[in-house]
N, C-alpha and C positions, 0 to 999 in steps of 0.2 A: 551534562550529558544524556541525553535521550529525544551536531556537532554544526559548529558553523565556521568559515572562514573567512585602492579601494576597486574596485569599479575590474567587471572583468567583463568580455565579451565572448561565445561558446560558440563550437562549431564553423564550420564553413557555411557561407551563404553559396545555394547554387543559383541566385539567376545571374544574368549580366548584367556586368558594369555597363556606367556610363560618366560620361567626364559630365562634370558639374560643376557651374561657376563659380569664381573666386572666390574663395570666402575671407570676409573681412580683409579683403586687400593684399592677401597673400598673392604669391607671385604666380605661385603653382598652382594649380586646379585640382580640388579631393575628388577623386574617382568616388561613386557611389554608385551604388545600385538603383533602379526606378521599380522597383514592386517587392511584392512579398509573392515569392513561387512556392506553388504548390507543395517541391518538395520541401523549403522549408515549411509551411505549416504544420507538417504532418512531424517530421524533426524535431521543432519544437512545439509540438502537441505532446510525444513520449518523454522529452525529454523535462518536459516542466515538471511531471511528480518527485522524478527523481531527484531536482533539483527543490521543490519544498522540503522533502525529507533531508536532506542535507542541509539546507538552512534554517531547520525547526521550524517549519510548517511556516504557512499564509498568518495572518495574527491578526485573528478576530475579534475588533472593536470598530468604536465607528472612524478613526484615523485610515483605516481600509478603504475609505469609500472615497474619502478626498482624494490620499494618493493616486486613487484609479481616475478621477476625474482629473488631476494635472495631471498623472500619465497620459493621460490620453489625448491631450489637447495641445501636447509639444509633441509629444511622436509624431500626427500627421502632417508637420513641420517640413519632417523627414522627405516627403514624399512616396514614401513604402507605399501608402495606404492614403485615401481622403478617407476611409471610413473610422474614425474613431474606437468604434465596436473590433474592429481590427486585431487591435493593442488590445492584450491582459496584459495589467497592473498590477503588481502585487506587494504588498508589505509582508514580509519578512517577520519572522518573530526570532529573529536572531542579538545575542547582545554584541554584537561583532561591527564595526563602522567599514558597510556592504553595499555596492551596488552593479546591475549589472543587468546584460539584455542578451538573449540569443535572437538567430533567425526564428520568423514565424510571428513572429508583433509580441514579442514576452518580453516584460521590465519588470524588474525587480532592485528595490531598495529596503534594507532593515530598519529596524522599526528603531536603533542606535544610531545609525546616520540620519536618518527623519529627526534627531532629539538634538544632534547638533545643528542642524539648518537655523535657521532666526527669521525669515519668511519664506511665502509660496515661491517668489522668482530661483533663488536657492534651490528650491524643490526641484524646480524646473528644469533649472542648469545642471546639474544632477542625471536629472533620465535623460536629457537631451544630450548630452555626453557620451550615454550608452547607447543610446539611439544611430549616436555618431559612427561609435563603434561598431556597429552592425552596416549601418547605410555603406562607410567604406570601406565592407567586406577583411574585417583587421581578424576579425575569429581565423577567415582561411590563408593567411597572411601565414600565423602565428600557430596554426594546430600542429604541424611539427614541433615546433618549438615548447607548446605545451605536453604534448607527448615525454619529451626527455626533461622538463622543469617541473613536472607534478611534484606533488608533496612526497611521494616513493623518491626522484630524483634527488630533491631538496637533502631529507636527511640521510641517504648516503654519501652525499656528499660534501656533508657536515660531520661526517663522523669519518669518514677515509677521502675524501679529494676525489673521489671515483665516479666515475658515469657507471649508472647501473648496470652490469651484463647481463647474460644467461644463464644467471646461476641461483641458488636456493634465495640468496640475499634478494635477491630482483622479484624470489615469487613472493618472501617474505612481505618486505616492500610495497611495494605494487598492489599486493592483493591483503595483505591485512593492514595498511594505514596511508594509502593512496588510494584509495575505492571507490568507483561511483562518480559522481559529478566532481569531484576532487578533480581526475582527471580533466576536465572540462575546460577550467580554472588556465586563463593565459596570459603572461606577463606581455605586456606592450611596448616597444621601439618608444625615444623620443618622438621621434619625427609622429607616430603613430598617434602619439597623444595627445599631442599638438593639432592632430588632424581632427582627432575628436573635440579639444577645447574650440578649434573653429568650427565645427560642425555647428557646437553644444550651442554658441553666443548666435548665429547665425539663428539657429530653433530658436531662443530667447528672444529675439526681435521680432522672429515675423508671426511669434502667437504672442506680439505686447508687453511683454516683458523687458525689464532692464537688464539689458545683454551686461551691465557689468556683475551681476548674481553670481556668475560663474567665479569670478577671480576673487568676490567675498569667499565663498564657499570655499574657496581651495585654498587661502587664509585660512582658515579656520580647520580645516585639515592638518594644515602644516601645523596650528597650535596645538593640535590633539597627537597629534605622533610627539612634537616637544614634549609633552605633558606626557604621556605611554612613556616614554624613553625612561622621566625619573619616576616614574611610578614604579618599573617594575626593573630598572635596576639594567636595561638594555637586556635583561635574561632572556626577553621574550621578543629580540630580535625587532623589527619594527609591524605595528600594525598592518591587517592585511591590506587595505587598500593602499599604505607604501608599497609593500610590493611587488603586486600587479600594475600599481598607475606609479612609475616613480621620479618621486620626489615633487610633490605638489609646490612647497616652498617656492621652486625653480620657474614656478608656471604662475604667479600670482601677479605678478606687474606684469611680463607678456598676453596673458588675457583681459589684463584692464586696458594697455593702450592699444588691443582690436575691436574689448566693444565700445570703445570713443566713434571707431568708423561705422559701426553697423547698424547708431539706427538713434534715435532720440529717444524711443520707449519708454518708460520714466515705472513702471507698476509694478510693487514689490508686494502687496496683500501679506504685511507683516502680519497685523491684529487677524485677519482670517485666519491663518497659517496659525500664531500661537493659538488662536481659538479652538478650533482644530486640536492642537497636539498635548496642548493639559488629559493630563491624568495617563498618558502612555507610560507603559513597561518601560524601567531601564536601567540594563545593567542583566546579569543572571538571572531565567526565568527559575523563579525554584521548581516547578516539577523539573526541570534539567538541570537540577544542581547548582549551588552557588559556589564561588570561588572568592573566599576572603583573603589576599595577601598570598600568601605557601598552603594553605589548608581549602581543601575540596571535601563540600557538605551535599550531600543528597538527602533532602526530608523523606523520602519517598521511600529511595533504596534504604534507608537506616546505614547507612555509611559514611565515614569520612576517613582524609590520609592528606597527609604533609608533603611538601615537593620538597626535592633537596634545595639547601640555602644554594642561589645563587642558579635557583632552575625558575622559569616563567610554566603557566600554563595556562593553557584555551581550552575552556568548554565545547560541546559541541552536542547533536543532537546522538549519537552514539557514541561517544567516544570522548575522554580528555586528554588532550595532549599533552606533554611536559618536554620543555624543551630548555637543554643548557648547552655549553661546551662542548662537557663530557659526556655526551650521549643523549638518547631523544629514546620515550615511554608514550603509550597510550594506556590507559585504564579502559577498559569492557565490559561484556557479556558475551558468553555463548551458551547452547545446549548445555545443560548438564543432568550427567544419569545418575547422577550419586556419587561417581567414583573418580576424584579429583587424579588419579592418574590418566585416569582415560581424558578426563577432560584437558588435559595438558596436551596429552598426543594429537586430540580433533583437533586445537588450536594451531599446534603443526601443521596439521595437516591442512587444514583449511587456507594456511596461510602460503604454506609451500608447495603443494600441490605434493599427490601422493608419490611418496620414495624420492623427492626432491630435498628433504631434509636431512644428515646423518643419523645415524644411533646416537643416544646418548640416556642416561641415567636419572631420571626422575628421584629426585629427592623428596622428602617428608618433614611438616617442621610444623610448629605452631605461632600463630603470630595473635597474640593480646585477647586467646581463650578461640580464635578459627582456626578447626584444620587446615593446612596449607602445603603446595609444594610446589615444585617448581624444578626448572630444568633446562641449563644452559648449553647451545652448541654451537660450532665455529661454522660460520660459511665464507664463502667464497667471492671476491666480485673480481671485474675485469683485472685493477693490479691491486687490490688488498684483503683482505680479512677483516671481518666483525663479528663478537660475538653476541646472538640474540638467546632471551631471554621470556620465557613463560613463568609467570608467576599467579602461583593460582590457588584461591580462598573457593572453604565451604560455609557458606553464612547459610545452612541448615534452609528444610521448607524446598528444598532443591531447587536453590539458587546460587548459582559460584558465577564471581568474576574475577580477572587477571588481570596484567599489568603486560604487555610488549614491553621488551626493554631493550633498545639497542648499543653497545658500546664498541668502543677500541677492543682489537681484537688481544685477548688478556686478562680482561678485566670482568670480565664475569658481569656481575649486578652492580659491581662495582660501587660511583656515586649514588646510584637508588635505594641502597641498601637502606639510608633511616626510613626512608619511604617506606620500602615494602612491608620495614617491620612496624609504621605507622599506621595503617590498615586496624580501623577497629569498630565495632556498630556505633550507630550515635543511638543517645538516649532519645525518649519519649519526648524529653522535655527541650532536649537540645532542636531536636527536629521540629518541634512546635513554636519555636523560637525565632525559626529564621524565615521573615516577612518581603514579600520584595518592594523595591523603590519602584517611585513612578515620577515623572516627569512633572511639575508642578509650576503653572504661571499665573505670578504674584502683580499685585498690582504698588509700585514703590509708594510709599508712605514722606509727607516730610520729615526728613533727619535723614531718611533711612541712604546707606550708603553700601557702596560695594565689599568692603568689609562687614557691615553686619550683619547684611545679606548672608553673604557667606557662609557666617555662622549657624544657620539654619540647613545647611546639606546634610545631608544624613550621612555622613563618611566622617571618619575617626582622624582621619587627614587630610593635606594639601585641599580644604576645602575652601581656600581663598582661587587656587588655581584650578581648581573645577570648574567654580561659579565664573569664573571670568572666560578659562574657554568656552564653555556652553552658551554663551550670551557674547561672544565675541566683542569680549570690552577689554580694555586695562587695567592696573592696577587707580591709573587716574585719572579711570574716566568719575566723571559724576553728571549721579542719578537725578531724573528729574521723578516730583510727585505727579501721579499720573502715568508713568512710564510701564511698559509689561516687560517682567523677566522671568525666567526659567531658574527653578531650584529643583533638586532634586530632593525628596520624601523619602 
């Protein structure tokens, strides 16, 4: 906590469109823009700091320069600009598999997604795909859908099956849970995904890379999706890249077929990529808190809590999201004057706007020695009602934290009762024991197998599956002495 939510393009491009040549043998030409307009540059410059804040900030490590070099090299293949310096390529400090681009020459990829890749061409393919969304103006076509299907809308649909209306809950959700750059994230249609795939393949080939790299990366993403479902028991739904870029598995064969017609370039630059990747942070950054199974711990804030059984968690820069079939919640912080009742009221006021939340009683209690206060209100949507609860804790020293809970009407705190009762201070010893995980590139020795190397993965469960997925291997893969593979330590 201190948020990250593949592949998304945000805002509309204002440049004029032109008809590009048909890509890799497709019958229909793809309309793309021919330049970065001054309006796009201004809009991108304004959104850039918002996106950095939303997705964990820029990752300050040697990998960042490498990603920038590769990203600029492939971005100029789009025709948006011939100058590599016109593109700002950022490696984000996020534990979520994610990549996106916005008009104005801004391209992003997370360190977590980079860790799933196995060569430079795959990195170029992902970034080329994202630039393709911008070049084809997919953001312009999907912007209205983004307004409806941003996180706020998703929460409401899960709880009530209704669209957000002009109601108090709309204010709660849109301002409290779906804020800032989250509203910029788009979900693309199948045809738009195909177009971006085709453009990414073209950019790979014209940039001298193996055009098959996008297909192999999509295969890794599909494998990661399957593994994530097993790890979470489907409680966390699908990974963000899957929700914004539908079904990468169905696109693998198509991308592979189109790559054959795209060109004969073969560059993958695996060794250079693995050398650059070595040491990158993997999973949660302890400075933002860590999730281990159903438990969240933050060493700097010195707190922890446990999500209910059957619910999944996702960490971000500003909050921790808890999602399940019985409701949704976020854990975060707000300014605190020392009065818990006033704190609860201030959270509601900020979320719903002045006068938009019905009156209700603030109740007091104690949770694991922490003074606590909570209040539940009934909020109406266009077709239903839900309960919204703010449950706050006084941690002393002028610091307070809270849950925002959304459940079906009549349930109140409901399934989140064990979670709100699990909040506690984290001991100094437990806080000091939280260490970051990193990717380590190792050289296979004689006698090493996928099974033996997987036992070195710094996880108590699914060690083999995790090892196979990040290395794009199968249980039947035979390793050769001298081969380089990734493990998480």
